[in-house]
C-alpha positions in Angstrom: 25.7 -5.6 -21.8 27.0 -8.6 -23.6 30.8 -8.4 -23.0 33.7 -10.6 -22.3 33.9 -9.4 -18.7 32.6 -11.4 -15.8 29.2 -10.6 -14.5 28.5 -9.8 -10.9 26.4 -12.9 -10.8 28.5 -15.2 -13.1 32.1 -15.1 -11.9 34.8 -17.5 -13.0 35.2 -19.6 -10.0 37.5 -22.4 -9.2 38.9 -24.0 -6.0 42.5 -23.4 -7.1 42.1 -19.8 -8.4 44.2 -18.4 -5.5 47.3 -20.2 -6.8 46.7 -19.6 -10.5 49.0 -17.3 -12.4 48.2 -15.2 -15.3 49.1 -17.9 -17.8 46.9 -20.6 -16.1 43.3 -21.1 -17.3 40.6 -20.4 -14.8 37.9 -23.1 -14.4 34.5 -22.9 -12.8 33.2 -23.9 -9.4 30.3 -26.2 -10.5 28.7 -26.2 -7.0 28.3 -22.4 -7.1 26.9 -22.5 -10.6 24.5 -25.3 -9.7 23.3 -23.4 -6.6 22.8 -20.3 -8.7 21.0 -22.4 -11.3 18.6 -23.7 -8.6 17.8 -20.1 -7.5 17.1 -19.0 -11.0 15.0 -22.1 -11.7 12.8 -21.4 -8.7 12.3 -17.8 -10.0 11.5 -19.0 -13.6 9.2 -21.7 -12.3 6.7 -19.0 -11.3 5.1 -19.8 -14.7 3.8 -23.1 -13.3 1.2 -21.0 -11.4 0.9 -23.5 -8.6 -1.4 -21.1 -6.6 -4.0 -21.4 -9.4 -3.7 -25.2 -9.4 -4.1 -25.3 -5.6 -7.2 -23.1 -5.8 -8.7 -25.6 -8.3 -8.0 -28.5 -5.9 -8.7 -26.9 -2.5 -8.8 -30.3 -0.7 -5.3 -31.4 -2.0 -2.6 -31.0 0.6 0.0 -31.8 -2.1 -0.9 -28.7 -4.2 -1.3 -26.5 -1.1 2.3 -27.3 0.0 3.6 -26.6 -3.5 1.6 -23.4 -3.8 2.8 -22.2 -0.4 6.4 -22.7 -1.5 5.9 -20.8 -4.7 4.6 -17.6 -3.0 6.0 -15.1 -0.6 4.7 -15.2 2.9 2.6 -12.2 3.9 5.0 -10.9 6.5 6.7 -13.0 9.1 8.0 -16.4 8.0 9.7 -18.1 5.1 8.7 -20.2 2.1 11.0 -21.8 -0.5 10.1 -18.9 -2.8 11.4 -16.4 -0.1 14.9 -17.9 -0.4 15.3 -16.9 -4.0 16.4 -13.3 -3.5 18.7 -14.0 -0.5 20.3 -16.8 -2.5 20.8 -14.6 -5.5 22.4 -11.9 -3.4 24.4 -14.3 -1.3 26.0 -15.8 -4.4 27.1 -12.4 -5.6 29.3 -12.3 -2.5 30.5 -15.9 -2.8 31.6 -15.3 -6.4 33.4 -12.0 -5.8 36.7 -13.3 -4.3 37.1 -15.6 -7.3 36.3 -12.8 -9.7 38.7 -10.3 -8.1 41.5 -12.9 -7.9 41.0 -13.9 -11.6 41.0 -10.3 -12.9 44.1 -9.4 -10.8 45.9 -12.5 -12.2 45.2 -11.2 -15.6 46.8 -7.8 -14.8 43.9 -5.7 -13.7 44.6 -2.9 -11.1 42.4 -1.5 -8.4 41.4 1.6 -10.3 40.2 -0.5 -13.3 38.4 -3.0 -11.0 36.7 -0.3 -9.1 35.4 1.6 -12.2 34.2 -1.7 -13.5 32.3 -2.3 -10.2 30.7 1.1 -10.5 29.6 0.3 -14.1 28.1 -3.0 -13.0 26.3 -1.2 -10.2 24.8 1.4 -12.6 23.7 -1.2 -15.2 22.1 -3.4 -12.5 20.1 -0.5 -11.0 19.0 0.7 -14.4 18.0 -2.8 -15.5 15.9 -3.2 -12.4 14.1 0.1 -13.1 13.6 -0.9 -16.7 12.0 -4.2 -15.8 9.7 -2.6 -13.2 8.6 0.0 -15.8 7.4 -2.6 -18.4 3.7 -2.3 -17.4 3.7 1.5 -16.9 3.1 4.5 -19.2 6.4 6.1 -18.2 9.6 5.2 -16.4 8.6 3.8 -13.1 11.3 4.8 -10.6 11.3 2.2 -8.0 14.3 0.3 -6.6 13.1 -2.8 -4.8 13.9 -5.1 -7.8 16.5 -7.7 -6.9 19.0 -6.3 -9.5 18.6 -2.7 -8.3 19.1 -3.9 -4.7 22.3 -5.7 -5.6 23.4 -2.8 -7.7 23.2 -0.2 -4.9 25.3 -2.3 -2.6 27.8 -3.7 -5.0 30.4 -0.9 -5.0 30.6 -1.3 -1.2 30.8 -5.0 -1.4 33.6 -4.8 -4.0 35.7 -2.5 -1.7 35.2 -4.8 1.2 36.0 -7.8 -1.0 39.2 -6.2 -2.3 40.6 -5.2 1.0 39.4 -8.2 3.1 40.6 -11.0 0.8 43.7 -11.7 2.8 43.4 -13.8 5.9 44.6 -11.1 8.3 41.9 -8.7 7.1 39.0 -11.2 7.1 37.7 -9.6 10.3 36.9 -6.4 8.3 34.0 -8.3 6.6 32.6 -9.3 10.0 33.0 -5.8 11.3 31.2 -4.4 8.3 28.4 -6.9 8.6 27.8 -5.9 12.3 28.0 -2.2 11.4 25.4 -2.6 8.6 22.9 -4.7 10.6 23.2 -3.0 14.0 23.2 0.5 12.5 20.2 -0.3 10.3 18.4 -1.8 13.3 19.1 1.2 15.5 17.6 3.7 12.9 14.4 1.6 12.6 14.1 1.2 16.3 14.5 4.9 16.9 11.7 5.8 14.4 8.3 6.0 16.1 5.9 3.2 15.7 2.3 3.9 14.5 0.0 5.5 17.1 -2.8 3.4 18.5 -5.5 5.2 16.4 -3.6 5.1 13.1 -5.6 4.6 10.0 -3.9 1.7 8.4 -6.0 1.8 5.3 -4.4 5.1 4.4 -1.2 3.2 3.7 -2.8 0.3 2.0 -3.1 -2.1 4.9 -6.6 -3.5 5.3 -7.9 -3.9 8.8 -8.0 -7.7 8.6 -4.4 -7.8 7.4 -3.3 -5.5 10.2 -5.0 -7.7 12.8 -3.4 -10.9 11.5 0.1 -9.8 10.6 1.1 -6.5 12.2 3.2 -6.7 15.3 2.6 -5.2 18.7 5.0 -3.9 21.3 8.6 -3.1 20.4 8.4 -5.2 17.2 5.7 -2.7 15.9 8.6 -0.6 14.6 8.7 -3.1 11.7 5.1 -3.0 10.7 4.0 -2.7 7.1 4.1 0.7 5.5 4.5 2.6 8.7 8.2 2.4 9.3 11.4 4.3 8.6 11.9 2.7 5.2 8.5 3.7 3.9 9.0 7.2 5.3 12.2 7.4 3.4 10.6 6.3 0.1 7.8 8.9 0.5 10.5 11.5 0.3 13.0 9.8 -2.0 10.8 8.2 -4.7 8.8 11.4 -5.1 12.0 13.2 -6.2 11.5 11.4 -9.5 8.8 12.1 -12.1 5.9 9.8 -11.5 2.5 8.9 -12.8 1.1 9.3 -9.2 2.6 10.5 -6.0 4.2 7.6 -4.1 2.6 6.9 -0.7 3.4 3.2 -0.1 4.3 0.0 -1.9 1.4 -2.5 -1.8 3.8 -5.4 -0.9 5.7 -3.3 1.7 9.0 -3.4 -0.3 11.5 -0.7 0.2 14.5 1.1 -1.4 16.5 1.0 1.7 16.4 -2.8 1.9 19.6 -2.7 -0.2 21.4 -2.0 3.1 20.6 -5.2 4.9 20.8 -6.9 1.5 24.4 -5.8 1.4 24.7 -7.7 4.7 23.5 -10.8 2.8 26.1 -10.3 0.2 28.8 -9.8 2.9 27.8 -13.2 4.3 28.3 -14.6 0.8 31.7 -12.8 0.6 32.7 -14.5 3.9 31.7 -17.9 2.5 33.6 -17.3 -0.7 36.7 -16.4 1.2 36.4 -19.5 3.3 36.1 -21.6 0.1 39.2 -20.0 -1.4 41.3 -20.2 1.8 40.4 -23.9 2.3 41.0 -25.0 -1.3 41.1 -27.7 -2.4 39.2 -28.9 0.6 35.6 -27.7 1.4 35.1 -26.0 4.8 32.0 -28.0 5.5 32.2 -27.5 9.3 32.3 -23.7 8.9 29.5 -23.7 6.4 27.3 -25.9 8.5 27.9 -24.1 11.8 27.3 -20.7 10.1 24.1 -22.1 8.6 22.7 -23.5 11.9 23.7 -20.4 13.9 22.3 -18.0 11.4 18.8 -19.7 11.5 18.9 -20.0 15.3 20.0 -16.4 15.9 17.5 -15.0 13.4 14.6 -16.8 15.1 15.9 -15.9 18.5 15.8 -12.2 17.5 12.3 -12.6 16.2 10.7 -14.5 19.2 12.5 -12.2 21.7 10.7 -9.3 19.9 14.1 -7.6 19.3 13.8 -7.7 15.5 11.2 -9.7 13.6 12.1 -11.9 10.6 10.4 -10.2 7.7 11.7 -10.8 4.1 9.6 -8.0 2.5 11.4 -5.3 4.3 14.6 -7.3 4.8 15.0 -6.9 8.5 18.5 -7.5 10.0 17.1 -10.7 11.6 16.0 -11.8 8.1 19.5 -11.2 6.8 20.9 -13.5 9.5 18.1 -16.1 9.2 18.1 -16.3 5.4 21.9 -16.1 5.4 21.9 -19.3 7.5 19.7 -21.0 4.9 22.1 -19.9 2.1 25.1 -21.3 4.0 23.3 -24.7 4.3 22.4 -24.7 0.6 26.0 -23.9 -0.3 27.2 -26.7 2.0 24.8 -29.2 0.4 25.8 -28.4 -3.1 29.5 -28.4 -2.2 29.2 -31.7 -0.4 27.4 -33.5 -3.3 29.4 -32.0 -6.1 32.9 -31.3 -4.7 33.2 -33.9 -1.8 31.2 -36.8 -3.3 32.1 -35.9 -6.9 28.5 -36.2 -8.3 28.5 -33.5 -11.0 26.6 -34.9 -14.0 23.2 -34.5 -12.4 23.7 -30.8 -12.0 24.2 -30.0 -15.7 20.6 -28.7 -16.2 21.1 -26.3 -13.3 24.6 -25.3 -14.4 23.1 -24.3 -17.8 20.9 -21.8 -16.0 23.5 -20.8 -13.4 26.2 -19.7 -15.8 23.8 -17.4 -17.6 21.8 -16.0 -14.7 21.4 -12.5 -16.2 20.0 -14.0 -19.4 17.7 -16.3 -17.3 16.4 -13.3 -15.3 15.6 -11.3 -18.5 14.1 -14.3 -20.3 11.6 -14.9 -17.4 10.6 -11.2 -17.6 10.4 -10.8 -21.3 9.2 -14.0 -22.9 6.4 -15.4 -20.7 3.6 -13.5 -22.5 5.1 -14.1 -25.9 5.4 -17.9 -25.4 2.0 -18.1 -23.8 0.4 -16.4 -26.8 2.4 -18.4 -29.2 1.3 -21.7 -27.7 -2.4 -20.6 -27.7 -2.1 -19.5 -31.4 -0.6 -22.7 -32.6 -2.0 -25.3 -30.2 -5.4 -23.7 -29.4 -6.7 -22.2 -26.2 -7.8 -25.5 -24.7 -4.9 -27.7 -25.6 -3.5 -27.9 -22.1 -6.8 -29.0 -20.6 -6.2 -32.6 -21.5 -5.8 -33.4 -17.8 -8.6 -31.1 -16.6 -9.1 -27.4 -16.5 -7.5 -27.2 -13.0 -4.1 -28.5 -14.2 -4.1 -26.3 -17.4 -1.9 -23.6 -15.8 0.7 -26.2 -14.6 1.1 -28.0 -18.0 1.2 -24.8 -19.9 3.7 -23.3 -17.5 5.8 -26.5 -17.7 6.1 -26.1 -21.5 7.0 -22.4 -21.2 9.6 -23.3 -18.5 11.1 -26.0 -20.8 11.3 -23.3 -23.6 13.2 -21.1 -21.2 15.7 -23.9 -20.5 16.1 -24.8 -24.2 17.0 -21.2 -25.0 19.6 -21.2 -22.2 20.9 -24.6 -23.4 21.2 -23.2 -27.0 23.2 -20.2 -25.6 25.3 -22.6 -23.5 26.2 -24.8 -26.5 27.3 -21.7 -28.4 29.1 -20.2 -25.4 26.8 -17.1 -25.5 26.8 -15.6 -22.0 25.1 -12.4 -21.1 27.4 -10.6 -18.8 27.8 -7.2 -17.3 
């Protein structure tokens, strides 16, 4: 996996790549790297265990707010934590036009680029399965992991990025986005909703949860574990060898979410093309309008009961709503870093952002090792110096710092894990 090629998530990006020839060095777009770094930092910061701290201080609004924004909402809605995967996927699309332009400038042809895209796709899907299998006795074939979701959609994104990079073909990206979202919505809308007497506990949905979170009326087509996506998984995932027959995912996550996730990546592709076409200026107006319209349209679809905003099953309205948030994040980073020229503050984020695959793996592989190491050498009660309730936070903060120091060490030695 460690190669000299550009990763799907870590592309060489620069405002003037479009004009660069083969002999000209390609720089990096610091704003994109910093935004990617924030996304990965939010993911790695799960080790702070803010929900445990909030439970220890139930009367503290401060810890409640922090805990809410470090957990996924149950069904409808959005927390800061819910913006991680959309941001991760969106930035794949943002980086792609720069990556394609850079590789073409170095002499790569379509055939070579396409086979490379297929290889990236295969590795990402396989890595996602590998990470999901870590706590199982055999390979756990499930494809809701962020990397697998990106991997399934990446070849289609590449083809769209390659053929829609010119201004006259930009409408192809918009057409593909509409086709993906409307087509996916139609299939779900056509699939029957659960009958009135359905036993929700048979698909892992407790009666209380059903009463609080499941939708009624037309929106019921998007209820947890009785929908087109879950029916597909009951067929598809059972084609693989399993410890037990698949009936439902306890969180409601689905394989087919890669289709609307592709829509999120297409929105990023559109943003990336805007950045390149406007270079060296930043298309702030476009980014801001797209952000506001995305949020408004997503919420309008939800409250009109046409399509609810649900991250766990990645509804088309969630693609639009979360895409709006991503546009605003990209606009904010671009304004601070590229327009105002404030770059130094972003260095800690850039260290993470330029090595996002490594950061993703570190967070999955090293948490238990570092936790055990700290307990062995510092004692089991070392982090209780501020009280037992804050122990998870301070222990997690040290582990998070260790994550960053590893990435900083890799950054100083120019060691980048790429696919």
